[in-house]
FIVO-108654 format. One record per residue (C-alpha): x, y, z; residue in one letter. Coordinates in steps of 0.25 Angstrom, whole numbers. Each point is the difference from the previous one (the first is absolute). Example, Ala and Ser with C-alpha at 12.3 -4.5 7.8 and 13.67 -1.06 7.14 Angstrom:
2
KOLZA       X       Y       Z   residuo
KOLZA      49     -18      31         a
KOLZA       6      14      -2         s
***
This chain:
324
KOLZA       X       Y       Z   residuo
KOLZA     368     330     249         x
KOLZA      -4      12      -9         x
KOLZA      -2       9      12         x
KOLZA      15       0       2         x
KOLZA       2       7     -13         x
KOLZA     -11      10       3         x
KOLZA       4       4      13         x
KOLZA      14       2      -5         x
KOLZA      -6      12      -8         x
KOLZA      -4       6      13         x
KOLZA      13      -1       8         x
KOLZA      14      -7       0         x
KOLZA      -1     -15       3         x
KOLZA      10     -10       4         x
KOLZA       1     -15       5         x
KOLZA      -9      -3      12         x
KOLZA       3      -3      14         x
KOLZA       4     -14       4         x
KOLZA       3      -1      15         x
KOLZA      -5     -10      11         x
KOLZA     -11      10       4         x
KOLZA      -4       7     -13         x
KOLZA      -1      -4     -14         x
KOLZA      -5       9     -12         x
KOLZA      -1      -2     -15         x
KOLZA       6      14      -3         x
KOLZA       5      12       8         x
KOLZA      -4      14      -5         x
KOLZA       7      13       4         x
KOLZA      -9      12      -2         x
KOLZA       7      13       1         x
KOLZA     -13       9       2         x
KOLZA     -12       0       8         x
KOLZA      -8      -1     -13         x
KOLZA       7     -12      -4         x
KOLZA      -3      -7      13         x
KOLZA     -15       3      -2         x
KOLZA       0      -5     -14         x
KOLZA       6     -13       4         x
KOLZA     -10      -2      11         x
KOLZA     -11       4     -10         x
KOLZA       6     -10     -10         x
KOLZA       0     -11      10         x
KOLZA     -15       3       4         x
KOLZA      -4      -1     -15         x
KOLZA       8     -13      -3         x
KOLZA      -3      -7      14         x
KOLZA      15      -2       4         x
KOLZA       6       2      13         x
KOLZA      10      10       6         x
KOLZA      10      -1      11         x
KOLZA       6      14       4         x
KOLZA      14       1       6         x
KOLZA      12       8       0         x
KOLZA      12      -8       5         x
KOLZA      -8     -12       4         x
KOLZA       8      -2      13         x
KOLZA     -11      -1      10         x
KOLZA     -10      -9      -6         x
KOLZA     -11      -4      11         x
KOLZA     -12      -9      -3         x
KOLZA      -3     -11      -9         x
KOLZA       9      -4     -12         x
KOLZA      -3       8     -12         x
KOLZA      -2      -5     -14         x
KOLZA      -5      12      -8         x
KOLZA       0       4     -15         x
KOLZA       7      14       2         x
KOLZA      10       4      10         x
KOLZA      -1      16       0         x
KOLZA      13       6       5         x
KOLZA       0      14       5         x
KOLZA      15       1       0         x
KOLZA       0      11     -11         x
KOLZA      -8       9       9         x
KOLZA      11       2      10         x
KOLZA       2      15       3         x
KOLZA      -2       9      12         x
KOLZA      -9      11      -5         x
KOLZA      -1       9      12         x
KOLZA       7       2      13         x
KOLZA      -7      10       9         x
KOLZA       9       4      12         x
KOLZA     -10      10       5         x
KOLZA     -12      -9       0         x
KOLZA       7     -13       2         x
KOLZA      -4      -9     -11         x
KOLZA       6      -7     -12         x
KOLZA      -7      -3     -13         x
KOLZA       6     -12      -7         x
KOLZA      -2     -10     -11         x
KOLZA      -5     -14       5         x
KOLZA      12      -7      -7         x
KOLZA      11       8       7         x
KOLZA      10      -7       9         x
KOLZA      -4       3      14         x
KOLZA      14       0       6         x
KOLZA       5       9     -11         x
KOLZA     -12      10       2         x
KOLZA       4       0      15         x
KOLZA      14       3      -4         x
KOLZA      -4      12      -8         x
KOLZA      -9       4      11         x
KOLZA      11       0      10         x
KOLZA       8      10      -8         x
KOLZA     -12       9       4         x
KOLZA       1      -4      14         x
KOLZA     -13      -8      -1         x
KOLZA      -5     -15      -1         x
KOLZA     -11      -9      -1         x
KOLZA       1      -7      14         x
KOLZA       0     -14      -5         x
KOLZA      11     -11      -4         x
KOLZA      -4      -7     -13         x
KOLZA       7      -6     -12         x
KOLZA      -8       1     -12         x
KOLZA      -9      10      -7         x
KOLZA      -8      11       5         x
KOLZA     -12      -7      -5         x
KOLZA       4     -13       6         x
KOLZA       2       8      14         x
KOLZA     -15       5      -1         x
KOLZA      -6     -13      -6         x
KOLZA       6     -10      10         x
KOLZA      -2      10      12         x
KOLZA      10      -7       9         x
KOLZA       5       6      13         x
KOLZA      15       3       1         x
KOLZA       9       0      13         x
KOLZA      -3      15       2         x
KOLZA     -13      -5       6         x
KOLZA      -4      13       6         x
KOLZA      -4       5     -14         x
KOLZA     -10     -12      -2         x
KOLZA      -4      -5     -13         x
KOLZA       3       7     -14         x
KOLZA     -15       2      -3         x
KOLZA       0      10      11         x
KOLZA      10       8      -7         x
KOLZA      -6       1     -14         x
KOLZA      -7      13      -3         x
KOLZA      -5      -3     -13         x
KOLZA       2      -7     -13         x
KOLZA      -3      -1     -15         x
KOLZA      -5     -14      -3         x
KOLZA      -5      -8     -12         x
KOLZA     -12      -9       3         x
KOLZA      -4     -13      -6         x
KOLZA      -9       8     -10         x
KOLZA      12       7      -5         x
KOLZA      -3      13       6         x
KOLZA      11      10       6         x
KOLZA      -6       6      12         x
KOLZA       6       9      10         x
KOLZA      -3      -2      15         x
KOLZA       4       8      12         x
KOLZA      10      11       0         x
KOLZA      13       5       5         x
KOLZA      -4       4      15         x
KOLZA      -6      -8      11         x
KOLZA     -12       9       0         x
KOLZA      -8      -8     -11         x
KOLZA     -13      -4       6         x
KOLZA     -10      -2     -11         x
KOLZA      -3     -11      -9         x
KOLZA       5     -15      -1         x
KOLZA      14      -2       4         x
KOLZA       3      -9     -11         x
KOLZA      15       3       1         x
KOLZA       0      -6      14         x
KOLZA      -9     -12      -4         x
KOLZA      10      -5     -11         x
KOLZA      11       0      11         x
KOLZA       2     -14       5         x
KOLZA      -8      -6     -12         x
KOLZA      12      -5      -7         x
KOLZA      -4       6     -14         x
KOLZA     -13      -8       0         x
KOLZA      -9      12       0         x
KOLZA       8      10      -9         x
KOLZA      13       6      -4         x
KOLZA       7      11       7         x
KOLZA       6      10     -10         x
KOLZA       5      11       9         x
KOLZA      -1       2      15         x
KOLZA       1      12      10         x
KOLZA       7      -4      12         x
KOLZA       2       7      14         x
KOLZA      14       3       4         x
KOLZA       7       3      13         x
KOLZA      14       6       3         x
KOLZA      11     -10      -3         x
KOLZA       6      -7      12         x
KOLZA      10     -12       1         x
KOLZA      -3     -11       9         x
KOLZA       6     -12       8         x
KOLZA      -4     -13       7         x
KOLZA       2      -1      16         x
KOLZA      -3     -13       6         x
KOLZA      -9       1      13         x
KOLZA      -6      -9      10         x
KOLZA     -12      10       2         x
KOLZA      -5      10     -10         x
KOLZA       0      15       5         x
KOLZA     -12       5      -8         x
KOLZA       1      13       8         x
KOLZA      12       4      -8         x
KOLZA      -7      -2     -13         x
KOLZA       9      -9      -8         x
KOLZA      -2       0     -15         x
KOLZA      -3     -15       0         x
KOLZA       0     -12       8         x
KOLZA       2     -14      -6         x
KOLZA       2     -14       6         x
KOLZA       9      -9      -8         x
KOLZA       0     -15       2         x
KOLZA      11      -9      -5         x
KOLZA       8      -8      10         x
KOLZA      -7       7      11         x
KOLZA     -10      12       1         x
KOLZA       6      14       1         x
KOLZA      -7      14       1         x
KOLZA       5      12      -7         x
KOLZA      -3      15       1         x
KOLZA       3       8     -12         x
KOLZA       6      13       4         x
KOLZA       4      13      -7         x
KOLZA      15       2      -3         x
KOLZA      11      -9      -6         x
KOLZA       3     -14       6         x
KOLZA      -2     -14      -2         x
KOLZA      -8      -5     -12         x
KOLZA      -7     -14      -1         x
KOLZA      -3      -5     -14         x
KOLZA     -14      -4      -1         x
KOLZA      -4     -10     -12         x
KOLZA      -7       6     -12         x
KOLZA      -9     -12      -1         x
KOLZA      -7     -10       9         x
KOLZA      -8     -13      -1         x
KOLZA     -12       4       8         x
KOLZA      -6      11       9         x
KOLZA      -8      -3      13         x
KOLZA     -11      10       3         x
KOLZA      -2       3      15         x
KOLZA      -5      10      10         x
KOLZA       7      14      -1         x
KOLZA       9       1      12         x
KOLZA       1     -15       2         x
KOLZA      10      -2     -11         x
KOLZA      12      -4       8         x
KOLZA      -8      -8      10         x
KOLZA      -5      -8     -12         x
KOLZA      14      -1      -6         x
KOLZA       5      -7      12         x
KOLZA     -11     -11      -2         x
KOLZA       2      -3     -14         x
KOLZA      11      -9      -7         x
KOLZA       7       5     -12         x
KOLZA      14       0      -6         x
KOLZA       0      16       0         x
KOLZA     -11       9       4         x
KOLZA      -2      15       2         x
KOLZA     -11       6       8         x
KOLZA      -4      15      -3         x
KOLZA      -5       5      13         x
KOLZA     -13       8      -2         x
KOLZA      -3      -6     -14         x
KOLZA      -7     -13       4         x
KOLZA      10      -7      -9         x
KOLZA      11     -10       1         x
KOLZA       8      -4     -13         x
KOLZA       7     -14       0         x
KOLZA       9      -9      -8         x
KOLZA      -1     -15       3         x
KOLZA     -13      -1       7         x
KOLZA     -11     -12      -1         x
KOLZA     -12       8      -5         x
KOLZA     -10     -11       2         x
KOLZA       5      -3      14         x
KOLZA      -2      15       3         x
KOLZA     -13       0      -6         x
KOLZA      -5     -12       8         x
KOLZA       5       7      12         x
KOLZA     -10      12      -3         x
KOLZA      10      10      -6         x
KOLZA      -4       8     -13         x
KOLZA      12      -3      -9         x
KOLZA       2       7     -14         x
KOLZA       9      -9      -9         x
KOLZA       9      10      -7         x
KOLZA       8      -9     -10         x
KOLZA      -3     -13      -8         x
KOLZA     -14       0       3         x
KOLZA     -11      -7      -8         x
KOLZA     -13       3       7         x
KOLZA      -5       4      14         x
KOLZA      11      10       0         x
KOLZA      -6      10      10         x
KOLZA      -7      -9      10         x
KOLZA     -12      10       2         x
KOLZA     -12       5      -7         x
KOLZA       1      12      -9         x
KOLZA     -14       3      -3         x
KOLZA       2      15       0         x
KOLZA      11      -1     -11         x
KOLZA      -9      -8      -9         x
KOLZA     -11      11       1         x
KOLZA      11      10      -4         x
KOLZA       5      -9     -11         x
KOLZA     -14       1      -6         x
KOLZA       0      15       0         x
KOLZA      15       3      -5         x
KOLZA       2     -12      -8         x
KOLZA     -13      -7      -3         x
KOLZA       5      -8     -12         x
KOLZA      12      -6       8         x
KOLZA      11       6      -9         x
KOLZA      10       0      11         x
KOLZA       5     -14       4         x
KOLZA      -6      -5      13         x
KOLZA      11      -2      10         x
KOLZA     -11      -1      11         x
KOLZA      -3     -15       0         x
***
């Protein structure tokens, strides 16, 4: 493994990842954008594979067996907070919760609940209980990215007025690190507001709650997420599978499926579950994404568009393919 010694000259390296879902031979810890780019170029030259991550808390997709785990944990700073223009520029390896705590001291927040890194927040593109705000992708204004060719590119800006060129920073959101690596991101902000859960029989949409979720455990309950302090409910960090459904029909679908614990995010088209029979759901016509412990056919649908993007951004397949 002569390449291990060589890559150690570019960046700090340590023992690889060895979890149920992710295994790598080594982990590298670049501290600059240039080091990230050099590692990608080295992988391109030597024909080895890269799995980018920060905290590795929310792996989704097929099990990973890559040569290099590229950790962004050293790129972890808040770079700019604009109270006037309502955006934050932050490294992809920064802890999402800590960033929101710092923003709170400025009376601001990214209106999502997420445990993991900012890069993971963008790359997984998962909804949170504050469903009024949609998906993370809709809150990304721009980013600096490393492609599979080792190019550092800047895409987008720090306002919502960007309208020209390809929105590559949005394309990467939801691609799980398969198309490129986020280095830093510009993210829209809103004024800080606390929230609480209120159980309801019927949702009052005219009062514009911050979110609506259905939770199925022993029974099915519907909650509005409202401004102000009050009851909180802990939602699990990780789920076994997600069911894709029609937007606005999440709670109706939730009542139809069987699972140990499920959360329906109203308006997102997504239900996330623990303890469901994936094959039975698929046979019943549901589109199901296997989030953990997946060997193959993890997503249950065609991703032809992603394959076309892969040929453009990572034509040599440097980044490990989780879409299998």
